[in-house]
C-alpha positions in Angstrom: 21.0 -55.3 -44.7 22.3 -56.6 -48.0 21.8 -53.8 -50.7 22.5 -54.0 -54.4 22.9 -50.8 -56.2 22.9 -50.6 -60.1 24.7 -47.6 -61.3 27.9 -46.0 -59.9 27.3 -42.5 -61.3 26.5 -39.6 -59.1 23.3 -40.9 -57.8 24.7 -44.3 -57.1 27.9 -42.9 -55.4 25.8 -40.6 -53.2 23.7 -43.5 -52.2 26.6 -45.7 -51.3 28.2 -42.8 -49.3 25.1 -42.6 -47.3 24.5 -46.3 -46.8 28.0 -48.1 -46.6 28.6 -47.8 -42.9 25.3 -49.5 -41.8 24.7 -51.9 -44.7 26.4 -54.4 -46.8 26.5 -52.8 -50.2 27.3 -54.1 -53.6 27.5 -51.8 -56.7 27.1 -53.0 -60.4 28.4 -50.9 -63.3 29.9 -51.3 -66.7 32.5 -48.5 -65.8 35.5 -50.1 -64.1 37.0 -46.5 -63.2 33.8 -45.6 -61.4 33.8 -48.9 -59.5 37.4 -48.7 -58.5 36.9 -45.2 -57.0 33.9 -46.4 -54.9 35.8 -49.6 -53.7 38.8 -47.3 -52.6 36.6 -44.8 -50.8 33.9 -46.8 -49.2 33.6 -50.4 -47.7 31.5 -51.7 -50.7 31.7 -54.7 -53.0 31.8 -53.9 -56.7 30.9 -56.0 -59.9 31.7 -55.0 -63.4 28.7 -56.0 -65.4 25.3 -55.0 -67.0 22.8 -54.4 -64.2 19.9 -55.5 -66.6 21.4 -59.1 -66.8 19.9 -61.8 -64.6 23.3 -63.5 -64.5 24.9 -60.1 -63.2 22.2 -59.6 -60.6 22.6 -63.2 -59.4 26.4 -62.6 -59.0 25.7 -59.3 -57.1 23.7 -61.3 -54.5 20.2 -60.0 -55.3 18.7 -63.3 -54.1 19.7 -62.6 -50.5 19.2 -58.9 -50.7 16.8 -56.8 -48.7 16.9 -53.9 -51.3 17.7 -53.3 -54.9 18.3 -49.7 -55.9 18.4 -49.2 -59.8 19.7 -45.6 -60.2 21.6 -45.4 -63.6 20.9 -42.6 -66.0 19.0 -44.9 -68.2 15.4 -45.7 -67.4 15.2 -48.9 -69.2 18.2 -50.5 -67.5 16.6 -49.6 -64.2 13.2 -50.9 -65.0 14.6 -54.1 -66.3 17.0 -54.7 -63.5 14.1 -54.2 -61.0 11.8 -56.6 -63.0 14.5 -59.2 -63.0 15.1 -58.6 -59.4 11.4 -59.3 -58.6 11.6 -62.6 -60.6 14.8 -63.8 -58.9 13.8 -62.7 -55.3 10.2 -61.5 -55.0 10.7 -60.4 -51.3 13.4 -58.0 -52.3 12.3 -54.4 -52.3 13.0 -52.4 -55.4 13.7 -48.8 -55.9 13.8 -47.4 -59.3 15.1 -44.1 -60.5 13.6 -42.5 -63.6 14.0 -39.3 -65.7 10.5 -39.6 -67.2 7.5 -38.7 -65.2 5.3 -41.0 -67.4 6.9 -44.2 -65.6 5.9 -42.5 -62.4 2.4 -42.1 -63.6 2.3 -45.9 -64.5 3.6 -46.9 -61.2 0.9 -44.8 -59.4 -1.6 -46.7 -61.6 -0.1 -49.9 -60.4 1.2 -51.0 -63.7 4.6 -51.6 -62.4 5.3 -53.8 -59.6 8.1 -51.8 -57.7 8.3 -50.6 -54.2 9.2 -47.1 -55.2 9.9 -45.0 -58.3 11.6 -41.8 -58.0 11.4 -39.1 -60.6 14.4 -36.8 -60.7 12.4 -34.2 -62.6 9.4 -34.2 -60.1 11.9 -34.1 -57.0 13.8 -31.3 -58.6 10.6 -29.4 -59.4 9.4 -29.7 -55.7 12.9 -28.6 -54.4 12.7 -25.5 -56.6 9.3 -24.6 -55.6 10.3 -25.0 -52.1 13.0 -22.5 -52.4 10.8 -20.1 -54.3 8.3 -20.3 -51.4 11.0 -19.3 -48.9 13.4 -17.0 -51.0 15.9 -16.5 -48.1 16.4 -20.3 -47.7 19.6 -22.1 -48.7 17.7 -25.4 -48.8 14.2 -26.3 -47.8 11.9 -29.4 -47.6 8.4 -30.4 -46.3 7.4 -33.2 -44.0 3.9 -34.5 -42.8 2.0 -33.6 -46.1 3.3 -30.0 -45.9 2.6 -29.3 -42.3 6.3 -29.3 -41.2 9.0 -27.5 -43.1 12.7 -27.8 -42.7 14.8 -24.7 -43.7 18.5 -24.1 -43.9 19.4 -20.3 -43.8 22.6 -18.4 -44.2 22.5 -15.6 -41.5 23.5 -12.5 -43.2 20.7 -10.4 -41.6 18.2 -10.6 -38.7 18.8 -8.2 -35.8 15.9 -9.7 -33.9 17.9 -13.1 -33.5 21.5 -12.1 -33.7 23.6 -11.9 -30.6 20.6 -12.7 -28.4 20.5 -15.8 -26.2 18.0 -18.2 -27.9 15.8 -18.3 -24.8 15.4 -14.5 -25.1 15.3 -14.1 -28.9 12.1 -13.4 -30.8 11.8 -16.8 -32.4 8.8 -17.4 -34.6 6.3 -19.5 -32.8 5.9 -23.3 -33.8 9.6 -23.4 -34.7 12.9 -24.6 -33.3 16.5 -24.0 -34.2 17.7 -27.4 -34.8 21.5 -26.7 -35.4 23.9 -23.7 -35.5 26.9 -24.3 -38.1 29.7 -22.0 -37.4 32.6 -22.7 -39.9 33.5 -26.3 -39.5 32.0 -26.6 -36.0 28.4 -27.3 -34.8 26.9 -25.4 -32.0 24.2 -27.3 -30.0 21.3 -24.6 -29.9 20.7 -24.6 -26.2 19.1 -21.5 -24.4 22.2 -19.7 -23.7 23.7 -19.9 -27.3 23.5 -17.0 -29.6 23.2 -16.9 -33.4 25.9 -14.9 -35.0 26.3 -13.2 -38.2 27.8 -15.6 -40.7 26.3 -18.6 -39.1 24.3 -21.2 -41.0 21.2 -22.3 -39.1 18.7 -25.3 -39.7 15.2 -24.5 -38.4 12.2 -26.9 -38.1 8.7 -25.5 -37.9 5.4 -24.9 -39.5 5.3 -23.4 -43.0 4.1 -20.1 -41.6 7.2 -20.1 -39.2 9.4 -20.7 -42.1 8.1 -17.7 -43.9 8.5 -15.7 -40.6 12.2 -16.8 -40.4 12.7 -15.9 -44.0 11.3 -12.4 -43.3 13.6 -12.1 -40.4 16.7 -13.2 -42.2 15.9 -11.2 -45.4 13.4 -8.5 -44.5 12.9 -7.3 -48.1 11.7 -10.8 -49.2 8.2 -11.1 -50.3 5.9 -13.7 -51.9 7.2 -14.7 -55.3 4.3 -14.5 -57.9 6.1 -14.2 -61.2 8.9 -16.6 -62.4 10.7 -17.1 -65.7 12.1 -20.6 -66.5 14.7 -21.0 -69.0 14.6 -24.4 -70.6 11.4 -26.5 -71.6 12.8 -29.9 -71.2 11.6 -32.4 -68.8 12.9 -30.7 -65.7 11.8 -27.2 -66.9 8.2 -28.4 -67.7 7.9 -30.2 -64.3 9.0 -27.2 -62.5 6.6 -25.1 -64.5 3.6 -27.4 -63.6 4.5 -27.5 -59.9 4.8 -23.6 -59.8 1.5 -23.2 -61.9 -0.5 -25.5 -59.4 0.7 -23.0 -56.8 -1.0 -20.1 -58.4 2.4 -18.6 -59.7 2.7 -16.8 -63.0 5.0 -18.8 -65.3 6.8 -17.6 -68.5 9.0 -20.0 -70.4 12.0 -19.3 -72.6 13.1 -22.1 -75.0 15.0 -22.0 -78.2 13.8 -25.3 -79.7 10.6 -24.7 -81.7 9.4 -28.4 -80.9 9.9 -28.1 -77.2 8.3 -24.6 -77.2 5.3 -25.9 -78.9 5.1 -28.8 -76.4 5.4 -26.3 -73.4 2.5 -24.1 -74.9 0.3 -27.1 -75.4 0.9 -28.7 -72.0 0.7 -25.4 -70.1 -1.9 -23.2 -71.9 -1.9 -20.5 -69.0 1.9 -20.0 -69.5 3.6 -17.6 -71.9 6.1 -19.4 -73.9 8.9 -17.7 -75.9 10.7 -19.5 -78.6 14.0 -17.8 -78.0 17.6 -18.3 -76.7 16.8 -15.3 -74.1 20.5 -14.6 -74.1 20.5 -11.1 -75.4 19.8 -7.9 -73.6 17.3 -6.6 -76.2 15.1 -9.7 -75.6 15.4 -9.4 -71.7 14.3 -5.8 -71.7 11.7 -6.0 -74.5 9.8 -9.0 -73.0 10.2 -7.6 -69.4 12.2 -10.9 -68.3 14.1 -8.3 -66.1 10.8 -7.6 -64.2 10.2 -11.2 -63.0 10.7 -11.7 -59.3 12.6 -15.1 -59.9 14.3 -17.1 -62.6 14.9 -20.8 -62.9 17.5 -22.0 -65.4 16.7 -25.7 -66.3 18.7 -26.0 -69.4 20.7 -29.2 -70.1 24.1 -27.4 -70.1 25.5 -26.1 -66.9 27.5 -23.4 -68.8 24.4 -22.0 -70.5 22.5 -22.1 -67.2 25.4 -20.1 -65.5 25.7 -17.5 -68.3 21.9 -17.0 -68.6 21.6 -16.7 -64.8 24.3 -14.2 -64.6 22.8 -12.2 -67.5 19.4 -11.9 -66.1 20.7 -11.1 -62.6 22.7 -8.2 -64.2 19.5 -6.9 -65.8 17.7 -6.9 -62.4 16.0 -10.3 -61.7 16.5 -10.4 -57.9 16.4 -14.2 -57.3 17.9 -16.8 -59.5 17.9 -20.7 -59.2 20.1 -22.9 -61.5 19.6 -26.6 -62.0 23.3 -27.9 -61.8 24.0 -31.2 -63.4 27.5 -31.6 -62.1 27.4 -31.7 -58.2 30.8 -30.3 -57.9 29.6 -27.2 -59.6 27.0 -26.3 -56.9 29.2 -24.4 -54.7 30.9 -22.6 -57.6 27.4 -21.3 -58.9 26.5 -19.9 -55.6 29.9 -18.3 -54.9 29.8 -16.4 -58.2 26.3 -14.8 -57.4 23.7 -17.4 -58.4 21.3 -17.3 -55.4 20.7 -21.1 -55.2 21.9 -24.1 -57.3 20.1 -27.4 -57.3 21.6 -30.8 -58.2 18.8 -33.2 -59.3 21.1 -36.3 -58.6 21.6 -35.3 -54.9 17.9 -34.8 -54.5 17.0 -38.1 -56.1 19.5 -40.0 -54.0 18.0 -38.4 -50.8 14.5 -40.0 -51.7 16.2 -43.3 -52.5 18.0 -43.6 -49.2 14.9 -43.5 -47.3 14.1 -47.0 -48.3 17.3 -48.3 -46.6 16.3 -46.8 -43.2 14.2 -48.4 -40.4 10.9 -49.4 -42.0 9.3 -47.0 -39.6 11.1 -44.1 -41.4 8.7 -42.3 -44.0 11.0 -39.6 -45.2 14.7 -38.5 -45.0 16.3 -35.3 -46.1 20.1 -34.9 -46.1 21.8 -31.7 -45.2 25.3 -30.2 -45.7 26.7 -32.9 -47.9 25.2 -35.7 -46.1 26.6 -34.4 -42.7 23.0 -34.1 -41.1 19.7 -36.0 -41.6 16.0 -35.1 -40.9 14.0 -38.2 -40.3 10.2 -38.7 -40.2 10.0 -41.8 -38.0 7.2 -43.5 -36.0 7.8 -44.2 -32.3 7.7 -47.7 -31.1 5.4 -48.7 -28.3 8.3 -50.0 -26.4 10.5 -47.0 -26.6 12.1 -46.0 -23.4 11.5 -42.3 -24.3 7.7 -42.6 -24.1 6.1 -40.6 -21.3 9.2 -38.4 -20.4 8.8 -34.7 -20.7 10.7 -33.2 -23.5 12.8 -31.1 -21.0 14.0 -34.3 -19.4 14.9 -36.2 -22.6 18.6 -37.1 -22.7 20.7 -34.7 -24.5 22.2 -36.6 -27.4 22.6 -33.9 -30.1 19.5 -35.0 -31.7 16.4 -32.8 -31.8 12.7 -33.6 -32.2 11.3 -30.6 -34.0 7.8 -31.6 -34.4 5.3 -34.6 -33.6 2.7 -35.7 -36.0 -0.3 -37.2 -33.9 -3.5 -38.2 -35.6 -2.5 -36.5 -38.7 -1.9 -33.1 -37.1 1.5 -31.4 -36.6 2.4 -30.5 -33.0 5.3 -28.4 -32.1 6.4 -29.6 -28.7 7.3 -27.7 -25.6 9.1 -28.8 -22.5 6.0 -30.4 -20.7 4.9 -32.3 -23.8 5.7 -36.1 -24.0 6.0 -38.8 -26.6 3.1 -41.3 -27.2 3.2 -44.7 -28.9 2.6 -44.2 -32.7 3.7 -40.6 -32.7 5.6 -39.7 -36.0 8.6 -37.4 -34.9 10.4 -35.0 -37.2 14.0 -35.4 -35.7 17.2 -33.7 -36.6 20.5 -35.5 -36.1 24.1 -36.1 -37.3 24.2 -38.8 -40.1 26.6 -40.8 -38.2 24.0 -41.1 -35.3 21.0 -42.2 -37.3 21.0 -45.8 -36.2 21.3 -44.8 -32.5 18.3 -42.4 -33.0 16.3 -45.1 -34.6 17.0 -47.5 -32.0 16.0 -45.2 -29.2 12.7 -44.3 -30.8 
């Protein structure tokens, strides 16, 4: 498929990395250095120009494109590029990135004629809430309206599963180990394989199974009910809303008087402090140190790092930082911040879904795009239909769940695929097209 990407920043480059092998990708940006770097690294065409220009879109080939992805950091450019694309080529699908949830609301009200709008703030808030729901998780996502959960764990505990053949291990029901990552190698989780201390594992299961795995990996973990959020910008407020909707007590720390007032008006049940929150006296006086978790959603990575380190030293057991520079994610986690979330990576994951087979409803990328989890509908002509799971060919892909008649089923050896089943399947990214063809 011909794909035009507007924007060569972190989101755009992540999208190109995920799509360039299977598609004809052209990238538009005003920054020649960014484009040169993409052209050198990937098999992608590049055009220096304004993506909100009809002439530039024509030059990029949008008239013959199957998909336009507008993902610059400026909402207005993305929206104008998508509007012009629809005028030039009405059949071309359009995906728009926004940093303002109001545009998402307008799109839901059908006031914007785009195929998808992705809100970085909303997607980040959902990612944070998923991590808070399963505190031992390194990364988590939900599929099938929350009936299926994908969880990635660092194995630093869990005697019930360590060193025991998987067929004998006390694995929570309604779950499967999709992959064992050991150093730079991948271990296919067959019955005789064992999970070892220091491994990283990817699990597919029910939300209850995800919680059970979290308890196994980190027995001291318990449900988080009290969260402090540093920063009342768009991402901080979006995260506060999502957590409050889940019945979690939220406190917000924001130095700006204007933003603190806005937060108090929009979230009347939350306690809002107009303060920097960066001194020990405040942390102790306001019992910030008694919170079960803290989220750092300020606009400056250095401030997020300092504040997270400070509250960690004062006793907050679980910290999540919103990291705007993707290269800093590993740095944050290595120096003691429990989890680091990069909004641009999360946004790119949601965008990439639209470039997959039309039967694919959701995509999650893991381990720096090394693996993907797909929610894909099985074709009536698939050769895998009717074959018991135990007899399916071993390809390195694993079907962790089936959604049949809107209900999630966690298959066993005797189960078979039926036409129209939605399957939640784990595979290496380089094998995605093979998996889609087989299903």
